C-alpha positions as CSV (number, residue, x, y, z in Angstrom):
1,M,101.8,106.8,209.5
2,K,101.8,106.8,205.7
3,S,103.4,103.3,205.7
4,K,100.3,101.9,207.6
5,S,97.9,103.8,205.4
6,S,99.6,102.2,202.1
7,A,99.4,98.9,203.9
8,K,95.7,99.2,204.3
9,N,95.3,100.6,200.4
10,R,96.9,97.6,199.0
11,S,95.3,95.4,201.3
12,A,91.9,96.7,200.5
13,E,93.0,96.3,196.9
14,T,94.0,92.8,197.0
15,A,90.6,92.1,199.0
16,F,88.5,93.7,196.3
17,V,90.2,91.7,193.5
18,F,89.7,88.3,195.1
19,S,86.1,89.4,196.0
20,I,85.4,90.0,192.1
21,V,86.8,86.7,191.5
22,I,84.9,85.1,194.0
23,L,81.6,86.8,192.8
24,S,82.6,85.6,189.1
25,F,82.3,82.2,190.1
26,L,79.3,82.6,191.9
27,L,78.0,84.1,188.7
28,W,79.6,81.6,186.5
29,N,76.6,80.9,184.4
30,T,75.1,84.4,183.9
31,F,75.8,86.7,181.0
32,L,77.9,88.9,183.1
33,V,81.1,86.3,183.3
34,F,80.5,85.5,179.6
35,P,82.6,88.2,178.2
36,I,85.5,86.6,180.4
37,K,84.8,83.0,178.7
38,L,85.0,84.8,175.3
39,F,88.1,86.6,176.0
40,V,89.7,83.1,177.4
41,V,88.7,81.2,174.7
42,F,89.8,84.2,171.9
43,L,93.3,84.1,173.8
44,H,93.1,80.3,173.5
45,E,92.7,80.2,169.4
46,S,95.5,83.4,169.5
47,S,98.0,81.2,171.1
48,H,97.6,78.2,168.6
49,A,97.7,80.9,165.5
50,I,100.9,82.9,167.0
51,T,102.6,79.1,167.6
52,I,101.6,78.4,164.0
53,L,103.5,81.4,163.0
54,L,106.3,81.2,165.2
55,T,107.1,77.6,163.9
56,G,107.1,78.3,160.5
57,G,103.6,77.1,159.8
58,R,100.5,79.3,158.3
59,I,97.0,79.7,159.4
60,A,94.6,78.2,156.8
61,E,91.8,79.3,159.0
62,I,90.5,80.6,162.6
63,S,87.2,80.4,163.8
64,L,85.6,81.3,167.3
65,G,81.9,81.4,168.2
66,F,79.7,83.1,170.8
67,D,79.0,79.3,171.6
68,L,82.6,79.6,173.0
69,G,84.0,77.0,170.2
70,G,87.0,77.8,168.3
71,K,89.1,76.0,165.9
72,V,92.4,76.9,164.1
73,T,93.8,75.1,161.1
74,A,97.5,75.1,160.3
75,L,99.4,74.5,157.3
76,G,102.7,73.2,158.7
77,G,104.3,74.4,161.8
78,N,105.2,71.8,164.8
79,E,102.1,70.1,165.4
80,I,103.2,69.3,169.1
81,A,104.0,73.0,170.3
82,I,100.6,74.2,168.2
83,A,98.6,71.6,170.1
84,S,100.3,72.6,173.7
85,S,100.2,76.2,173.2
86,G,96.1,77.0,173.5
87,Y,95.7,76.4,177.3
88,L,99.2,77.4,178.2
89,G,99.1,80.3,175.7
90,S,95.8,81.6,177.2
91,L,96.9,81.3,180.9
92,L,100.1,83.2,180.5
93,F,98.3,86.0,178.7
94,G,96.0,86.3,181.7
95,L,99.0,86.2,184.2
96,L,100.9,88.5,182.2
97,I,98.1,91.1,182.4
98,F,97.5,90.8,186.3
99,I,101.4,91.2,186.6
100,I,101.8,94.2,184.1
101,S,98.9,96.1,185.6
102,D,100.9,97.0,189.0
103,L,104.1,98.1,186.4
104,Q,103.7,101.5,186.1
105,K,106.7,102.5,183.8
106,V,106.1,100.0,181.3
107,R,102.5,98.7,181.4
108,R,101.1,101.1,179.1
109,Y,103.4,99.8,176.3
110,I,103.0,96.3,177.0
111,F,98.9,96.4,176.8
112,L,99.3,98.1,173.3
113,V,102.1,95.6,172.0
114,L,99.2,92.9,173.2
115,A,96.8,95.1,171.2
116,V,98.6,95.2,168.2
117,T,99.7,91.5,168.3
118,F,95.9,90.6,168.5
119,F,95.1,93.1,165.8
120,L,97.5,91.6,163.6
121,I,96.0,88.0,164.1
122,T,92.6,89.0,163.8
123,V,93.6,91.0,160.2
124,L,96.2,88.4,159.0
125,A,94.5,85.0,160.0
126,S,91.8,84.8,157.4
127,P,89.3,84.8,160.3
128,T,85.6,84.5,160.6
129,L,83.5,87.2,161.1
130,D,82.7,86.3,164.7
131,F,86.3,86.2,165.4
132,I,86.8,89.6,164.0
133,L,84.0,91.0,166.3
134,I,85.6,89.3,169.4
135,G,88.9,90.2,168.4
136,L,88.1,93.9,168.0
137,I,86.5,94.0,171.3
138,T,89.7,92.6,173.1
139,I,91.9,95.1,171.1
140,V,89.7,97.7,172.6
141,M,89.6,96.5,176.2
142,L,93.2,96.3,176.1
143,V,94.1,99.7,174.6
144,F,91.6,101.0,176.9
145,F,93.5,99.5,179.9
146,A,97.1,100.8,178.4
147,F,95.5,104.5,178.7
148,F,93.4,104.3,181.9
149,V,94.8,101.6,184.1
150,R,96.5,104.2,186.0
151,I,93.2,104.8,187.3
152,L,93.1,102.5,190.6
153,F,89.2,101.2,189.7
154,V,90.4,100.3,186.2
155,K,93.6,98.8,187.4
156,L,91.5,96.5,189.9
157,I,89.0,95.4,187.2
158,A,92.0,94.7,184.8
159,K,94.0,92.3,187.9
160,S,90.4,91.0,188.4
161,F,89.6,89.9,184.9
162,A,93.0,88.6,184.3
163,L,92.8,86.5,187.3
164,V,89.4,85.1,186.6
165,S,90.7,84.6,183.0
166,A,93.4,82.1,184.1
167,I,91.7,80.2,186.7
168,Y,89.2,79.5,183.8
169,V,91.8,77.9,181.9
170,L,91.8,75.1,184.7
171,I,88.0,74.5,184.4
172,D,88.5,74.7,180.4
173,I,90.7,72.0,180.7
174,K,88.6,70.0,182.6
175,E,85.6,70.4,180.6
176,D,87.5,69.2,177.3
177,M,88.9,66.3,179.2
178,L,85.4,65.2,179.7
179,A,84.4,66.0,176.2
180,K,83.5,63.3,173.7
181,E,82.0,65.0,170.9
182,F,85.1,66.8,169.3
183,A,88.8,66.5,169.4
184,S,90.3,68.6,172.3
185,D,94.0,70.0,172.2
186,A,94.6,66.9,174.8
187,Q,93.4,64.5,172.5
188,I,95.4,65.8,169.7
189,L,98.8,66.0,171.7
190,A,97.7,62.4,172.8
191,G,97.9,61.3,169.4
192,L,101.1,63.0,168.3
193,I,103.6,61.9,171.5
194,G,101.7,58.7,172.5
195,V,100.5,59.5,175.9
196,D,96.9,59.2,177.4
197,Q,95.3,62.7,176.9
198,V,93.9,62.3,180.9
199,I,97.7,62.5,181.7
200,I,98.3,65.5,179.3
201,S,95.3,67.2,180.8
202,F,96.3,66.5,184.4
203,V,100.0,67.8,183.6
204,W,98.4,71.1,182.2
205,I,96.2,71.5,185.4
206,A,99.2,71.3,187.5
207,V,101.3,73.5,185.8
208,S,98.7,76.0,185.6
209,I,98.1,75.6,189.4
210,L,101.5,76.2,190.0
211,L,101.9,79.5,187.8
212,I,98.8,80.9,189.3
213,W,100.3,80.3,192.6
214,L,103.7,81.5,191.9
215,T,102.0,84.8,190.2
216,L,99.5,85.3,193.2
217,K,102.7,84.6,195.7
218,H,105.1,87.1,193.8
219,S,102.4,89.6,193.9
220,Y,101.8,89.3,197.7
221,R,105.7,89.2,198.2
222,K,105.9,92.4,196.5
223,E,103.0,94.0,198.2
224,K,104.5,93.0,201.7
225,T,107.9,94.4,200.7
226,N,106.1,97.9,199.9
227,H,104.9,97.7,203.0
228,L,107.8,97.5,204.9
């Protein structure tokens, strides 16, 4: 009896998350979804910044505006890794938040590690004022999740937020692929490795879809195992 009740609860949780995801895309161009877009762009630029530091470079400037435009200027570092890290990094951060929301023993610590990481980026990377504001909002959100994700409703919101963020990366790649007025990550990488930017964009899209599918499959399999 308890197993059936648990199964119903998990199914209800899954249905809630996917309902929020669907609702988010129905309201895509409204202010309700705008915070998610800001969050993804912050993750994107932060991923570039982290890669710059990990590959031995220095961050000369990092900017992010409420118009969803962002830019990182690097001094040194591995250019190919830096150009590749924006979309894939923001995707991985989104999926990480989705996964750890269910990990009762370690989720608080991982959320706090993420918060500290983004705090260091925000403080040390010569950021613009808008970047600092968006960074602080992100940090507060992660700290909130760290201490309150044990509450079912907060956990479901965290997972919904993370999944929409991961899916938004796909839209972001497509929009940048069609953009002509600025140099996208794909264009920069294309110039570095000599492969057409359209091919690079499609590879990123394919990798993103695969990782999202594997994450959802793992989550569903875990739920199914817990029901047995």
